[in-house]
C-alpha positions in Angstrom: 66.0 104.7 57.8 63.0 102.5 58.1 60.6 102.4 61.0 61.5 98.8 61.7 65.2 99.6 61.9 64.5 102.7 64.1 62.6 100.4 66.5 65.4 97.8 66.5 68.0 100.5 67.2 65.8 101.9 70.0 65.6 98.5 71.6 69.3 98.2 71.4 69.9 101.5 73.0 67.5 100.6 75.9 69.3 97.3 76.5 72.7 98.9 76.4 71.7 101.7 78.8 70.4 99.1 81.2 73.9 97.5 81.1 75.4 101.0 81.7 77.3 101.0 78.4 76.3 104.2 76.6 79.5 104.3 74.5 78.7 100.9 73.1 75.1 102.1 72.3 76.5 104.9 70.3 79.0 102.6 68.5 76.2 100.1 67.6 74.2 102.9 66.0 76.9 103.3 63.3 75.3 102.5 60.0 76.8 101.6 56.5 78.3 104.7 54.9 79.4 106.1 58.3 83.0 105.7 59.7 83.7 102.3 61.1 85.8 102.1 64.3 89.3 100.6 64.2 89.2 97.0 65.4 92.9 96.3 65.7 93.9 93.8 68.4 97.1 92.9 70.2 96.0 89.2 70.7 98.8 86.7 69.9 97.7 85.0 66.7 99.2 81.7 67.8 97.3 81.7 71.1 94.3 79.4 71.8 90.8 80.8 71.7 89.7 82.8 74.8 86.7 81.7 76.7 84.7 84.5 75.1 85.7 83.2 71.7 84.4 79.7 72.6 81.1 80.8 74.1 80.4 83.8 72.0 79.9 86.0 75.1 81.8 88.8 73.5 80.4 90.4 70.3 77.5 88.0 70.3 74.2 89.1 68.7 70.9 89.8 70.4 67.4 90.0 69.0 67.6 93.8 69.1 71.2 94.5 68.2 73.5 94.2 65.2 76.7 92.2 65.4 79.8 94.4 65.1 81.5 92.7 62.2 84.8 94.7 62.7 85.1 93.2 66.2 84.8 89.7 64.7 87.5 90.2 62.1 90.4 90.0 64.5 92.4 87.2 66.2 90.8 86.0 69.4 87.3 87.2 68.6 84.2 85.1 69.1 83.5 82.2 66.7 81.1 83.3 64.0 79.3 82.1 60.8 79.0 83.6 57.3 76.0 82.0 55.6 73.4 82.5 52.9 72.6 81.5 49.4 75.3 81.6 46.8 73.7 84.3 44.8 70.8 86.6 45.5 67.5 85.3 44.3 63.9 86.5 44.8 63.2 88.5 48.0 61.0 85.7 49.3 63.8 83.2 49.2 66.5 85.6 50.5 64.3 86.7 53.4 63.3 83.1 54.2 66.9 82.0 54.5 67.9 85.2 56.4 65.0 84.7 58.9 66.1 81.1 59.5 69.7 82.3 60.1 68.5 85.0 62.5 66.7 82.4 64.6 69.8 80.2 64.6 71.9 83.2 65.7 69.5 84.0 68.6 69.1 80.4 69.7 72.7 79.4 69.6 74.1 82.8 70.6 76.2 82.7 67.5 77.1 85.8 65.5 75.9 85.3 61.9 76.7 87.4 58.9 74.3 87.1 55.9 76.2 86.5 52.6 74.9 86.5 49.1 76.4 87.7 45.8 74.8 90.3 43.5 77.0 89.0 40.6 78.7 85.7 40.0 81.3 87.0 37.6 83.3 83.7 37.4 80.6 81.2 36.3 81.8 78.2 34.4 79.3 78.6 31.5 78.4 81.9 29.7 74.7 80.9 30.0 74.7 80.4 33.7 72.7 82.9 35.9 74.9 85.6 37.3 72.6 87.4 39.7 70.6 90.6 39.7 73.6 93.0 39.4 74.9 95.6 41.8 72.0 98.0 41.8 69.1 95.5 42.3 71.4 93.3 44.4 72.2 95.9 47.0 68.5 96.8 47.3 67.7 93.1 48.0 70.5 93.0 50.6 69.2 96.1 52.3 65.8 94.4 52.6 67.4 91.5 54.4 68.9 93.9 57.0 65.6 95.7 57.5 63.7 92.5 58.0 66.2 90.6 60.2 68.8 92.9 61.5 71.6 90.6 60.3 74.8 92.2 59.2 75.7 91.7 55.6 78.7 90.7 53.4 78.9 90.4 49.7 81.7 89.9 47.2 83.2 92.4 44.9 85.0 91.7 41.6 86.1 95.2 40.5 87.5 98.2 42.3 84.6 100.4 41.1 82.1 98.2 43.0 83.7 98.6 46.4 82.5 102.0 47.5 78.9 101.4 46.4 78.7 98.0 48.1 80.2 99.4 51.3 77.3 101.9 51.6 75.0 99.0 52.1 76.9 96.0 53.5 79.0 95.7 56.7 81.9 93.8 55.1 83.3 93.1 51.7 84.6 89.8 50.4 87.3 89.1 47.8 86.8 85.9 45.7 89.6 83.4 45.8 90.5 83.8 42.1 91.0 87.6 42.8 92.9 87.4 46.1 96.1 88.8 44.6 94.5 91.7 42.6 96.2 94.7 44.3 93.8 97.4 42.9 90.8 95.4 44.1 92.2 94.7 47.6 93.2 98.3 48.1 89.9 99.6 46.9 88.1 97.3 49.4 90.3 98.3 52.2 89.9 102.0 51.5 86.1 101.8 52.2 87.0 101.2 55.9 84.8 98.1 56.0 86.1 94.8 57.3 87.3 92.6 54.4 87.2 88.8 54.1 89.7 87.5 51.5 89.3 84.0 50.3 92.6 82.1 49.8 93.4 81.2 46.2 93.2 77.4 45.5 96.8 77.5 44.3 98.3 79.3 47.3 99.8 78.2 50.6 98.6 79.6 53.9 101.5 81.9 54.5 101.3 83.4 51.0 98.1 85.2 52.0 100.2 87.6 54.1 100.5 90.0 51.2 96.8 90.1 50.6 96.1 90.8 54.3 98.7 93.5 54.3 97.3 95.2 51.2 93.8 95.3 52.7 94.9 96.3 56.2 97.3 99.0 54.9 94.5 100.6 52.8 92.4 101.1 55.9 90.1 98.1 56.4 88.6 97.9 59.9 89.4 94.3 60.1 90.7 91.4 58.0 89.6 87.7 57.9 91.1 85.0 55.6 89.1 82.0 54.3 90.4 78.6 53.5 88.4 77.0 50.7 90.6 74.1 49.6 93.7 73.6 47.4 93.8 72.2 43.9 94.9 68.5 43.9 95.3 67.8 40.2 92.4 68.6 37.9 88.8 69.0 39.2 89.6 68.2 42.8 90.2 70.1 46.1 91.8 69.0 49.3 91.8 70.8 52.7 95.1 71.0 54.7 93.9 71.1 58.3 97.2 72.8 59.3 96.2 75.8 57.2 94.1 77.5 59.9 96.9 77.8 62.4 99.5 78.5 59.7 97.5 81.3 58.0 96.5 82.9 61.3 100.1 82.9 62.6 101.6 84.2 59.3 98.9 86.8 58.6 97.7 87.9 62.0 94.1 87.4 61.0 91.3 85.0 61.9 90.9 82.0 59.6 87.5 81.0 58.2 86.7 77.6 56.8 84.5 77.5 53.7 82.9 74.1 54.1 80.8 74.3 50.9 83.2 75.5 48.2 85.8 73.0 49.6 83.7 70.1 48.3 83.4 71.5 44.8 84.7 69.5 41.8 85.6 72.3 39.4 84.8 71.5 35.8 83.3 68.1 36.7 79.7 69.1 36.0 77.9 69.7 32.6 78.8 73.3 32.1 78.9 73.9 35.9 81.1 73.0 38.8 80.4 69.6 40.4 80.4 68.9 44.1 80.2 66.3 46.8 78.1 67.9 49.6 78.0 64.7 51.6 81.5 65.5 52.8 80.5 69.0 54.2 79.8 67.9 57.8 83.0 65.8 58.1 85.2 68.6 56.8 83.5 71.3 58.8 83.8 69.3 62.1 87.4 68.5 61.3 88.2 72.1 60.6 86.7 73.3 63.8 88.6 70.8 65.8 91.8 71.9 63.9 91.3 75.5 65.1 89.2 77.4 62.4 88.0 80.7 63.9 84.8 80.8 61.9 82.7 79.1 59.2 81.5 80.0 55.8 78.6 77.9 54.6 76.4 78.6 51.6 72.9 77.2 52.3 69.6 76.9 50.5 66.2 75.3 51.3 66.5 73.3 48.0 70.0 73.4 46.6 69.2 71.6 43.5 66.8 74.5 42.5 69.2 77.2 43.4 70.6 79.6 40.8 74.3 78.8 41.5 76.4 76.2 43.3 73.6 73.7 43.2 75.9 70.8 43.8 77.7 72.0 46.9 75.3 74.2 49.0 74.2 72.8 52.4 70.4 72.2 52.7 69.0 74.8 55.1 67.4 72.2 57.4 70.8 70.6 58.0 72.5 73.8 59.1 71.3 74.0 62.7 72.1 70.4 63.7 75.6 70.8 62.2 76.2 74.0 64.1 75.1 72.4 67.3 77.7 69.7 66.8 80.3 72.4 65.9 79.7 74.3 69.1 80.0 71.1 71.1 83.3 70.3 69.4 84.6 73.8 70.2 83.7 73.4 73.8 85.4 70.0 74.0 88.6 71.4 72.3 88.7 74.3 74.7 88.3 72.1 77.7 91.0 69.8 76.4 93.6 72.5 76.0 93.0 73.8 72.5 93.4 72.5 69.0 97.1 72.1 69.4 96.9 70.2 72.7 
């Protein structure tokens, strides 16, 4: 364990002791590779967000503490953000984005999970960059944690990757194209880490119940499900704003909106997926008003120069203003009686 992480954990212990919560201090010292506490919840999945879920006063991050991801991957948990570059790049860029996300997390009192992929196994073109691979990729992710304290999530494509990734990251993610692969879902769940499963672009919200049950039954500490659009003919995606409530009610899991992949135009680019990022803010705000429990946004300081998803990442300098609008919308919806009011 690095000196920086030791100091961070020591600061967390001091803060929690001052609050008189020694048990929580012990819990927050749990590191990847150690058992993760069960985060099951009896919250009614059809109920509106609690005041904690709106304000982020429960499970929210601090400058000295790590967000407990398992506590977020349950219905009724605080609103949170999964964000980062599509694929891991050089340490300088990864850390620059992560540090910006950490500042946003502190300033907006918003739990943020850093996401980046070590391998993009489903690129459109065989010549497209795939990432550094699992060994180098996990090392780069570990550097992000050490430098910023942000919790980590990354996607896995094969059952054999799950255990190794779970030793480093706080949560695993299943790509949309693989959301029905039983062996992969079970392997991810068996790690005990929380798992975010992205909904296949061909599936209805309630059809994700099986995926959630596979992961949950295998032992995952928590489950989240991500809406990323539904195929509408060739090369186009649409977002059904009913999906967030329908999927949460059918599956008993928080529903995340992926505002960047939802604007993709698969097969529309020259050997890559196209995209229409100008629609990201509109769709994100609509999804939050419709009841999404969290957001997934890939971001980059210069998307056009990124190694993947160059046509649909959100420019990093536009992230904070969008999140400020999002939090205002959530407060307005809560004051008005909820998304179904």
